[in-house]
C-alpha positions as CSV (number, residue, x, y, z in Angstrom):
1,M,-141.9,50.5,25.2
2,R,-140.2,47.1,24.0
3,H,-138.5,49.1,21.3
4,R,-137.3,51.8,23.8
5,S,-136.0,49.1,26.2
6,A,-134.2,47.5,23.2
7,L,-132.7,50.8,22.3
8,I,-131.4,51.4,25.8
9,F,-130.1,47.9,26.1
10,S,-128.2,48.4,22.8
11,L,-126.7,51.7,23.8
12,V,-125.6,50.1,27.3
13,A,-123.9,47.2,25.3
14,L,-122.3,49.7,22.9
15,V,-120.8,51.6,25.9
16,L,-119.6,48.5,27.4
17,V,-118.0,47.2,24.2
18,S,-116.5,50.7,23.5
19,G,-115.1,50.7,27.2
20,W,-113.5,47.3,26.6
21,L,-112.0,48.4,23.3
22,L,-110.5,51.6,24.8
23,F,-109.5,49.8,28.1
24,P,-108.8,46.2,27.3
25,R,-108.6,43.7,30.0
26,A,-105.2,43.1,31.6
27,L,-103.2,40.3,30.2
28,P,-103.1,37.2,32.6
29,P,-100.0,36.8,34.6
30,D,-97.4,34.7,32.9
31,P,-97.0,31.4,34.7
32,R,-93.2,31.4,34.1
33,R,-92.8,34.6,36.2
34,S,-92.5,34.1,40.1
35,V,-92.5,37.3,42.0
36,I,-89.7,37.7,44.7
37,E,-90.2,41.4,45.5
38,P,-93.7,42.8,44.5
39,D,-92.9,46.6,45.1
40,P,-90.3,49.1,44.7
41,V,-87.8,49.4,47.6
42,R,-85.5,52.2,48.5
43,I,-81.9,51.0,49.1
44,G,-78.9,53.2,50.2
45,P,-77.2,54.8,53.2
46,E,-79.1,56.7,55.8
47,S,-76.2,59.0,56.2
48,P,-74.8,60.7,54.2
49,R,-77.7,60.7,51.7
50,E,-76.8,61.1,48.1
51,W,-80.1,62.8,47.2
52,T,-82.9,64.7,48.9
53,D,-86.2,64.3,47.1
54,A,-89.9,64.1,47.8
55,D,-90.0,60.2,47.8
56,P,-91.8,59.5,51.0
57,R,-90.7,55.8,51.0
58,P,-88.3,55.1,53.8
59,I,-84.6,53.7,53.2
60,A,-85.0,49.9,53.7
61,G,-81.1,49.6,54.4
62,P,-77.8,50.0,52.9
63,R,-78.1,46.8,50.7
64,Y,-80.8,44.5,49.6
65,E,-81.4,41.0,50.8
66,K,-84.4,38.8,50.3
67,T,-85.1,35.0,51.0
68,F,-87.4,33.2,48.6
69,T,-88.4,29.6,47.9
70,A,-87.7,27.9,44.6
71,A,-86.8,24.6,43.2
72,P,-83.4,23.7,41.8
73,N,-83.0,24.9,38.1
74,Q,-81.6,22.2,35.7
75,T,-81.6,24.9,32.9
76,P,-80.7,28.7,33.0
77,R,-83.2,31.1,34.2
78,L,-83.5,34.9,34.6
79,L,-83.9,37.4,37.3
80,S,-86.0,40.4,36.3
81,I,-84.8,43.3,38.5
82,C,-86.4,46.7,38.0
83,Q,-84.0,49.5,39.0
84,E,-83.8,53.2,39.3
85,G,-81.1,55.8,40.3
86,V,-78.2,53.5,39.9
87,K,-74.9,55.3,39.5
88,R,-72.4,52.9,41.1
89,N,-71.4,49.3,40.6
90,W,-73.9,47.1,42.6
91,G,-73.1,43.3,42.7
92,V,-76.1,40.8,42.1
93,F,-75.6,37.7,44.3
94,L,-77.7,34.5,44.5
95,N,-76.8,32.2,47.2
96,D,-73.5,34.0,47.5
97,R,-72.7,33.5,43.9
98,K,-72.1,36.6,41.9
99,L,-74.3,36.7,38.8
100,G,-73.4,40.2,37.6
101,T,-74.1,43.8,38.4
102,L,-76.9,46.3,38.1
103,V,-76.7,48.6,35.0
104,P,-75.0,52.0,36.0
105,D,-77.8,54.0,34.7
106,E,-80.2,56.3,36.7
107,T,-83.1,55.8,34.4
108,A,-85.9,53.5,35.6
109,L,-85.3,50.2,33.7
110,E,-85.7,46.4,33.8
111,H,-82.5,44.5,33.9
112,L,-82.4,40.8,33.1
113,V,-79.7,38.7,34.9
114,E,-79.0,35.1,33.8
115,V,-79.2,32.6,36.6
116,P,-76.9,29.7,35.5
117,A,-78.2,26.1,35.7
118,G,-77.5,24.7,39.3
119,T,-77.5,28.1,41.0
120,L,-81.0,27.6,42.6
121,R,-81.4,25.1,45.5
122,A,-84.4,23.4,46.8
123,G,-86.2,25.4,49.5
124,E,-84.8,28.8,50.7
125,N,-82.5,30.8,48.4
126,V,-80.9,34.3,49.2
127,L,-80.9,37.1,46.7
128,R,-78.5,40.0,47.7
129,L,-77.7,43.3,46.1
130,E,-74.4,44.6,47.4
131,P,-73.5,48.3,46.9
132,A,-70.2,49.8,46.0
133,K,-68.4,51.8,48.7
134,E,-69.6,55.2,47.4
135,P,-73.1,56.4,48.6
136,D,-75.7,55.5,46.0
137,D,-79.5,55.9,46.7
138,I,-81.4,53.5,44.5
139,V,-84.8,52.0,44.0
140,I,-85.2,48.3,43.5
141,G,-88.2,46.2,42.5
142,P,-90.4,44.6,41.5
143,I,-88.1,41.5,41.3
144,A,-89.1,38.3,39.7
145,L,-87.6,34.8,38.8
146,I,-88.4,33.9,35.2
147,D,-88.5,30.2,34.1
148,A,-87.0,30.8,30.8
149,T,-83.8,31.8,28.9
150,R,-83.4,35.3,27.5
151,S,-84.3,34.3,24.1
152,Q,-87.4,32.3,25.2
153,W,-88.6,35.2,27.4
154,L,-88.0,38.0,24.9
155,G,-89.6,36.0,22.0
156,G,-93.1,36.6,23.0
157,G,-94.2,38.7,20.1
158,T,-92.8,41.1,17.4
159,V,-93.5,44.7,16.5
160,S,-92.0,45.8,13.3
161,V,-91.5,49.6,13.5
162,S,-90.9,51.9,10.6
163,V,-90.3,55.7,11.2
164,T,-90.5,58.2,8.3
165,D,-90.2,62.0,7.9
166,A,-93.7,63.4,7.9
167,A,-92.8,66.0,5.2
168,D,-91.4,63.7,2.5
169,G,-91.8,60.1,3.7
170,R,-88.1,59.3,3.6
171,P,-86.9,56.7,6.3
172,L,-85.2,58.6,9.2
173,P,-82.4,57.5,11.4
174,C,-83.8,57.8,14.9
175,R,-84.1,56.5,18.5
176,L,-86.9,54.3,19.7
177,T,-87.8,54.2,23.3
178,V,-90.0,51.4,24.7
179,T,-91.5,51.4,28.0
180,R,-94.1,49.9,30.2
181,P,-97.1,52.1,30.9
182,D,-95.3,53.3,34.2
183,G,-92.4,54.6,32.1
184,T,-89.9,51.9,33.0
185,L,-87.7,51.0,30.1
186,V,-88.0,47.2,29.2
187,A,-85.7,44.5,28.3
188,L,-86.0,43.6,24.6
189,D,-84.3,42.3,21.4
190,A,-84.2,44.2,18.0
191,A,-83.2,43.2,14.5
192,P,-81.5,43.4,12.1
193,E,-78.5,43.3,14.1
194,N,-76.2,45.4,11.7
195,E,-78.9,48.1,11.4
196,V,-79.6,48.9,15.2
197,A,-77.8,49.6,18.4
198,V,-79.8,48.2,21.2
199,R,-79.9,48.7,25.0
200,T,-82.6,48.2,27.6
201,G,-85.8,49.9,26.3
202,V,-83.8,51.8,23.6
203,I,-83.1,51.2,19.8
204,Y,-81.2,53.4,17.5
205,T,-82.0,52.5,13.9
206,R,-80.0,53.3,10.8
207,Q,-83.0,54.0,8.6
208,G,-85.9,54.0,11.1
209,K,-86.7,50.3,10.8
210,A,-86.5,47.7,13.5
211,A,-88.2,44.6,14.3
212,L,-88.7,44.4,18.2
213,S,-89.0,41.2,20.2
214,L,-90.9,41.6,23.4
215,P,-92.4,39.6,26.2
216,A,-96.3,39.6,26.2
217,G,-97.5,42.8,27.8
218,D,-98.6,46.4,27.2
219,Y,-95.9,48.9,26.0
220,E,-95.5,52.5,24.9
221,I,-93.3,53.1,22.0
222,R,-91.8,56.6,21.3
223,A,-89.6,57.7,18.3
224,G,-87.6,60.8,18.4
225,R,-84.6,62.2,16.5
226,G,-83.0,64.6,19.0
227,F,-83.7,68.2,19.7
228,E,-85.0,69.4,16.4
229,W,-87.7,67.0,16.0
230,G,-91.0,66.1,17.7
231,L,-92.1,62.8,19.1
232,A,-94.2,60.0,17.7
233,E,-96.0,57.8,20.1
234,A,-98.0,54.7,20.1
235,K,-99.4,52.1,22.6
236,V,-99.2,48.4,21.7
237,R,-100.2,45.2,23.2
238,V,-98.0,42.2,22.6
239,S,-99.3,38.6,23.1
240,A,-97.5,35.3,22.8
241,G,-96.7,34.6,19.1
242,S,-98.3,38.0,17.9
243,S,-96.8,40.0,15.0
244,Q,-97.8,43.7,14.1
245,D,-96.5,46.5,12.2
246,L,-96.2,50.0,13.5
247,A,-95.7,53.0,11.3
248,L,-94.6,56.3,13.0
249,S,-93.7,59.7,11.3
250,L,-91.7,62.6,12.7
251,V,-92.2,66.3,12.3
252,R,-89.1,68.6,12.2
253,E,-90.2,71.2,14.8
254,V,-87.4,73.6,15.3
255,D,-86.0,75.8,12.5
256,T,-82.3,75.8,12.7
257,S,-81.6,76.9,9.0
258,G,-78.1,78.4,8.8
259,W,-76.9,76.6,11.9
260,I,-75.0,73.4,12.1
261,A,-75.7,70.9,15.0
262,V,-72.5,69.9,16.4
263,D,-71.4,67.6,19.3
264,S,-67.8,68.2,19.7
265,H,-67.1,65.9,22.6
266,I,-67.7,62.2,21.7
267,H,-66.1,58.9,22.8
268,T,-66.2,55.3,22.1
269,L,-65.5,52.1,24.0
270,T,-63.5,51.2,20.8
271,H,-60.9,54.0,21.0
272,S,-61.2,55.4,24.7
273,G,-61.5,52.1,26.4
274,H,-64.5,52.8,28.6
275,G,-68.2,53.2,28.3
276,D,-70.1,50.8,26.1
277,A,-70.5,52.4,22.7
278,T,-68.7,50.5,20.0
279,L,-67.7,52.5,16.9
280,R,-70.4,50.9,14.9
281,E,-73.0,51.8,17.5
282,R,-71.7,55.3,17.9
283,V,-72.3,56.4,14.3
284,L,-75.9,55.1,14.7
285,T,-76.3,57.3,17.8
286,I,-75.0,60.3,16.1
287,A,-77.3,59.9,13.1
288,G,-80.2,58.9,15.5
289,E,-79.9,62.2,17.4
290,G,-79.7,64.5,14.3
291,I,-76.2,65.6,14.9
292,E,-74.8,67.0,11.6
293,L,-71.3,67.4,12.5
294,A,-69.6,64.8,14.8
295,I,-66.1,65.5,16.2
296,A,-64.2,62.5,17.5
297,T,-62.5,63.3,20.7
298,E,-61.1,60.1,22.1
299,H,-58.7,60.3,25.0
300,N,-55.2,61.1,23.8
301,H,-55.9,59.4,20.4
302,H,-56.7,60.8,17.0
303,A,-59.8,58.9,15.6
304,D,-61.6,59.2,12.5
305,Y,-65.3,58.2,12.3
306,A,-65.6,58.7,8.6
307,P,-64.9,55.2,7.6
308,A,-67.5,53.9,10.2
309,V,-70.0,56.3,8.8
310,A,-69.5,55.1,5.2
311,A,-69.8,51.5,6.2
312,A,-73.1,52.4,7.7
313,G,-74.3,54.1,4.7
314,L,-74.8,57.4,6.6
315,Q,-72.6,59.8,4.5
316,G,-75.6,61.9,3.6
317,E,-76.6,62.4,7.2
318,I,-73.3,63.1,9.1
319,A,-70.1,65.1,8.5
320,T,-67.3,64.1,10.8
321,A,-63.9,65.6,11.9
322,I,-60.8,64.0,13.6
323,G,-60.2,65.5,17.1
324,N,-58.5,64.6,20.4
325,E,-59.3,65.0,24.0
326,V,-55.9,65.7,25.4
327,T,-56.5,64.2,28.7
328,T,-54.0,65.5,31.4
329,K,-53.8,65.6,35.1
330,Q,-54.2,69.5,34.8
331,G,-57.3,69.5,32.6
332,H,-59.0,68.0,29.7
333,F,-58.8,69.8,26.3
334,N,-60.3,69.1,23.1
335,A,-58.5,69.9,19.8
336,F,-60.0,69.9,16.4
337,P,-59.9,69.5,13.4
338,I,-56.7,67.4,13.2
339,A,-54.9,66.6,9.9
340,P,-54.6,62.8,9.4
341,G,-51.2,61.4,10.6
342,A,-50.5,64.3,12.9
343,P,-48.5,63.5,16.0
344,V,-50.3,63.0,19.3
345,V,-49.6,65.7,22.0
346,D,-47.7,64.4,25.1
347,H,-50.6,64.0,27.7
348,L,-48.1,63.9,30.6
349,E,-47.2,67.4,30.1
350,T,-49.1,69.5,32.8
351,D,-47.5,73.0,32.3
352,W,-50.1,75.0,30.4
353,A,-47.3,77.2,29.1
354,K,-46.0,74.2,27.2
355,L,-49.1,72.0,26.8
356,L,-51.5,74.5,25.2
357,P,-49.0,75.8,22.5
358,A,-48.3,72.2,21.8
359,I,-52.0,71.4,21.3
360,R,-52.3,74.4,19.1
361,A,-49.3,73.5,17.0
362,T,-50.9,70.1,16.2
363,P,-51.4,70.1,12.4
364,G,-54.8,71.2,11.4
365,V,-56.0,72.5,14.8
366,R,-58.2,75.5,14.7
367,V,-60.2,75.1,17.9
368,V,-59.1,74.3,21.4
369,T,-61.8,74.0,24.3
370,L,-61.5,73.6,27.9
371,N,-63.8,70.7,29.0
372,H,-66.1,70.4,32.1
373,P,-64.0,73.0,33.8
374,R,-65.5,72.5,37.1
375,D,-64.9,68.8,37.3
376,L,-62.4,67.1,39.7
377,H,-59.9,64.8,37.8
378,S,-56.7,63.8,39.3
379,G,-57.1,66.1,42.2
380,F,-57.3,69.1,39.8
381,V,-60.2,71.5,38.9
382,P,-59.5,73.9,36.1
383,L,-61.9,76.5,37.4
384,G,-61.6,75.5,41.1
385,E,-60.8,77.9,43.9
386,A,-57.1,77.0,43.8
387,E,-56.8,78.2,40.2
388,F,-59.5,80.7,39.6
389,D,-61.2,83.6,41.4
390,A,-64.8,83.5,40.1
391,T,-65.5,87.0,41.5
392,T,-62.8,88.8,39.6
393,G,-62.5,86.1,36.7
394,I,-58.6,86.1,37.4
395,H,-57.1,82.8,36.6
396,R,-53.8,81.9,38.2
397,R,-52.6,80.8,34.6
398,A,-54.2,83.7,32.9
399,A,-51.1,84.3,30.7
400,D,-51.3,80.7,29.5
401,F,-55.1,80.4,29.3
402,K,-55.2,80.3,25.5
403,V,-58.4,78.5,24.6
404,D,-61.1,79.3,22.2
405,A,-64.1,77.9,24.1
406,I,-65.1,76.3,27.2
407,E,-68.0,73.9,27.9
408,V,-70.8,75.6,29.9
409,I,-73.0,72.7,29.4
410,T,-71.8,69.1,29.5
411,S,-74.8,66.9,29.5
412,G,-72.7,63.8,30.6
413,A,-71.3,65.8,33.4
414,M,-73.9,68.2,34.7
415,Q,-73.4,70.7,37.5
416,S,-75.8,70.8,40.4
417,D,-76.0,74.7,39.8
418,I,-76.8,74.9,36.0
419,G,-75.6,78.6,36.2
420,L,-72.3,78.1,37.7
421,L,-70.2,77.8,34.5
422,Y,-72.1,80.6,32.9
423,R,-71.0,82.9,35.7
424,D,-67.4,81.6,35.3
425,W,-67.7,82.4,31.7
426,F,-69.0,85.8,32.3
427,A,-66.1,86.5,34.7
428,L,-63.6,85.5,32.1
429,L,-65.2,87.6,29.4
430,K,-65.0,90.6,31.8
431,Q,-61.3,90.1,32.2
432,G,-60.7,90.2,28.5
433,H,-60.8,86.6,27.5
434,R,-62.4,86.2,24.2
435,I,-63.8,82.5,24.8
436,S,-66.9,81.1,23.1
437,A,-69.4,79.1,25.3
438,V,-70.1,75.7,23.9
439,G,-72.4,72.7,24.8
440,S,-71.6,69.0,24.3
441,S,-72.4,65.5,25.6
442,D,-69.2,63.9,26.5
443,S,-71.0,60.6,25.8
444,H,-69.2,57.3,26.2
445,D,-72.4,55.2,26.2
446,V,-75.2,54.3,23.7
447,T,-78.0,55.3,26.3
448,R,-76.7,56.2,29.8
449,F,-75.7,59.8,28.6
450,L,-77.5,60.7,25.3
451,L,-75.2,61.8,22.6
452,G,-76.0,65.3,21.4
453,Q,-78.2,66.0,24.4
454,G,-75.8,69.0,25.2
455,R,-74.9,70.4,21.8
456,T,-73.7,73.5,19.9
457,Y,-75.1,75.3,17.0
458,V,-72.6,77.0,14.7
459,A,-73.4,79.5,12.1
460,A,-72.9,77.9,8.7
461,P,-74.9,76.6,5.7
462,D,-76.6,73.4,6.7
463,E,-78.6,72.4,3.6
464,D,-76.5,69.2,3.0
465,P,-74.7,67.7,6.0
466,S,-72.5,65.7,3.8
467,R,-71.1,68.9,2.4
468,I,-70.6,71.2,5.3
469,D,-68.3,74.2,4.9
470,L,-66.0,73.2,7.8
471,D,-63.8,76.3,7.4
472,R,-67.0,78.3,8.2
473,V,-67.6,76.1,11.2
474,W,-64.1,76.5,12.7
475,S,-64.4,80.3,12.1
476,G,-67.8,80.3,13.9
477,Y,-66.0,78.9,17.0
478,E,-63.3,81.5,16.7
479,E,-65.6,84.3,16.3
480,G,-68.3,83.2,18.8
481,R,-70.9,82.6,16.3
482,V,-72.3,79.6,18.1
483,R,-75.4,78.8,20.4
484,V,-75.5,76.4,23.3
485,S,-78.4,74.0,23.6
486,L,-79.8,71.5,26.2
487,G,-83.4,71.2,25.1
488,L,-83.9,74.9,24.1
489,L,-82.4,77.2,21.5
490,A,-82.0,81.1,22.1
491,D,-81.2,83.7,19.5
492,L,-80.4,87.4,20.0
493,R,-80.7,90.3,17.5
494,V,-79.8,94.0,18.1
495,D,-81.2,96.8,16.3
496,G,-82.5,94.3,13.8
497,K,-79.3,93.6,11.9
498,Y,-76.7,92.6,14.4
499,G,-76.5,89.0,15.5
500,I,-74.5,86.6,17.7
501,G,-70.7,87.2,17.3
502,D,-71.2,90.7,15.7
503,R,-69.9,94.0,17.0
504,V,-72.1,97.1,17.3
505,A,-69.8,100.1,16.9
506,N,-71.0,103.5,18.2
507,P,-74.7,102.7,18.8
508,G,-77.3,105.2,19.1
509,A,-78.9,106.5,22.3
510,S,-80.8,103.3,22.7
511,L,-80.7,99.7,21.5
512,K,-83.5,97.4,20.4
513,V,-82.8,93.9,21.6
514,E,-84.8,91.0,20.4
515,A,-84.6,87.5,21.9
516,I,-86.1,84.4,20.5
517,V,-86.6,81.1,22.3
518,S,-87.2,77.8,20.3
519,G,-87.6,74.2,21.1
520,P,-89.7,71.1,20.4
521,S,-93.0,70.4,21.8
522,W,-91.7,68.1,24.3
523,T,-89.7,70.8,26.2
524,R,-90.9,73.9,28.0
525,A,-89.5,77.4,28.4
526,D,-90.5,79.4,31.4
527,H,-87.9,82.1,31.7
528,I,-85.6,84.3,29.6
529,A,-83.0,86.8,30.7
530,L,-80.9,89.4,29.0
531,Y,-77.3,89.8,30.6
532,A,-75.0,92.8,30.1
533,N,-71.5,92.1,31.1
534,G,-72.7,89.1,33.1
535,E,-75.3,91.0,35.1
536,M,-79.0,90.4,34.5
537,L,-80.5,93.5,32.8
538,R,-83.8,92.2,31.8
539,E,-86.1,89.2,32.4
540,E,-89.4,87.8,31.4
541,T,-91.6,84.9,32.3
542,I,-92.6,82.6,29.4
543,D,-95.9,81.0,29.1
544,D,-95.1,78.0,27.2
545,R,-97.5,75.1,27.1
546,G,-95.6,72.9,24.8
547,R,-95.4,75.0,21.6
548,A,-93.4,73.4,18.9
549,G,-90.8,75.7,17.3
550,E,-90.8,79.4,18.4
551,K,-91.9,79.5,22.1
552,A,-91.3,83.1,22.7
553,R,-90.2,86.3,21.2
554,V,-89.3,89.3,23.5
555,T,-88.2,92.8,22.6
556,W,-86.4,95.1,25.0
557,E,-85.3,98.7,24.5
558,I,-82.1,99.4,26.6
559,P,-80.2,102.6,26.9
560,R,-76.8,102.9,25.2
561,P,-74.3,101.6,27.6
562,D,-71.6,103.9,29.0
563,K,-68.8,101.3,28.4
564,D,-68.0,98.5,26.1
565,T,-70.6,95.7,26.9
566,F,-71.4,92.3,25.9
567,L,-75.1,91.1,25.6
568,V,-76.1,87.5,26.1
569,V,-79.5,85.8,26.4
570,I,-80.3,82.6,28.3
571,A,-83.6,80.9,28.4
572,T,-84.5,78.0,30.8
573,G,-87.4,75.7,31.6
574,P,-88.2,72.6,33.5
575,G,-86.4,69.5,32.4
576,P,-88.2,66.6,30.9
577,T,-88.3,63.7,33.3
578,A,-89.6,60.8,31.1
579,S,-87.3,58.1,30.0
580,F,-87.2,59.2,26.4
581,W,-85.0,62.3,27.2
582,P,-83.9,62.2,30.9
583,I,-81.4,64.9,32.1
584,P,-78.9,63.3,34.0
585,R,-78.2,64.0,37.6
586,P,-74.7,65.8,38.2
587,Y,-71.7,63.9,37.7
588,Q,-70.0,65.3,40.8
589,P,-72.9,66.8,42.7
590,T,-72.4,69.7,45.1
591,S,-75.8,69.5,46.5
592,P,-78.3,66.6,47.5
593,V,-80.8,68.6,45.7
594,F,-81.1,68.5,41.8
595,T,-84.0,70.1,39.8
596,P,-83.5,69.3,36.0
597,R,-83.8,72.4,33.8
598,V,-83.4,72.7,30.0
599,I,-81.4,75.7,28.8
600,G,-80.7,77.6,25.6
601,S,-78.1,80.4,25.4
602,T,-76.3,82.7,23.0
603,N,-72.8,83.9,22.7
604,P,-72.3,87.7,22.9
605,V,-73.3,90.5,20.8
606,W,-70.4,93.1,21.5
607,I,-71.4,96.6,22.0
608,E,-68.5,99.0,21.5
609,V,-68.8,102.4,22.8
610,G,-65.3,103.3,23.9
611,E,-63.2,106.2,22.6
612,N,-61.2,105.9,19.4
613,R,-63.8,103.4,18.0
């Protein structure tokens, strides 16, 4: 009996110890941290509301103000402010002294604001967050006062991370995302300084290595490399003075053989004068997101990223091309490639009959794109009602509308209706315009709008990114041999031998159409549709539970069209909401409701059945 009791006691003890190992006790509160606001608080206007969502918490007011007790500070301290949904500039004031602003980033993150010596007073102190004039629904809190400098607070412990390719063990340029267990991006430091680009909770690494300095706490670390790669994840506990190593490996999950990953709309603070990405940081983000061809499109400036790529030792990862976003009051146009030393187009010209030929005449230019065609700039919308009839596809400047492509996805300037620009594009195609659909990021920042989130895949050999056949790439844009990706990738085959950009002359009585949807394990596809001349012809629901690579393959048999027809496939799915790949809310929303979606689309396969063909 005694042996049985001992056995039971041992089993109970084992269960208790195992439970402690799996669910370790919470770390004790740091005595340097004094809570000002313990819980999240919604701040913003009651009317008009910027966003309508399912958050049940009431709006506390149009601004935040809190009185708290403290002692005078003889040395600098920190305010730790958790924020979410911030789009505008919010001032941070302590005792009517402006300390800085919140970070204009809608992702949930912790922002550290320095409190200079002498700012706090004995007894009552008042913290105020003052909004900009425009409506901005945000969430603030928890908020704490920290009795430490930034370097002291972030010097709690070190996690040395290395990320490699699971296939061959080589170090990988990548992006690390570090959050609290609730998904909030955390303040941190990272080294070596010349090898990383760092923002709150995000680190781009040149060769997959970074030493992270973090306050004591529990964290989740994720490594990724853009659309084509899976995620590697780990949970770590950092304690004061701790040091640990973390090895992660990434699996390439999406087969894009024969297709070049391109972001053709990229900016830097260095050359465009706004955003926050320096040229050094920009090339790290390009490599870290797995973009193979990066086209510099600074505002009214010919920039060459190649020297920065070489300085970073990334020549084997990235090809580059000189471009220019010709930014006018009558639309923004990307032009590429551009020959070194070519003159810059006069951006003050607003007459498309003069402007577009001048862009086209720039030495070297093969491709001209119309950027974010539904965005308002300087009172002008290129595909707005004053210029464009979306029903008929007739543009007021149709005779001068000589572009090779339009952006149907711009991840840094999303539309409330993700299908709007596709319908515009279809209408233009039906009017006889031969314009390719492309995707891009329009990123000006390191992390606010992820580079390469919206991207274009161009048909060309991709075995070696440092030796891309650029002539094939430009021809791909001109011939419509491109695919648009925002978290998914779609492909289209007709009769087993015709692909995107091809023409099917004199088809038989029926056509076999095959559509393929691909994506990484961290995106989902739930719908695929076949469009004929812009009208939905077939659709299917996709049951995707996180498959890596090919998510669906659908075959339809359709009758021979009675007129010339273009076929396009579009696949969609629910958008990731986690902080490692958030889809931004619309840049200029037309609705207070936004449901993020991923999308992958083809360009047309052309079916030619007309006479004399």
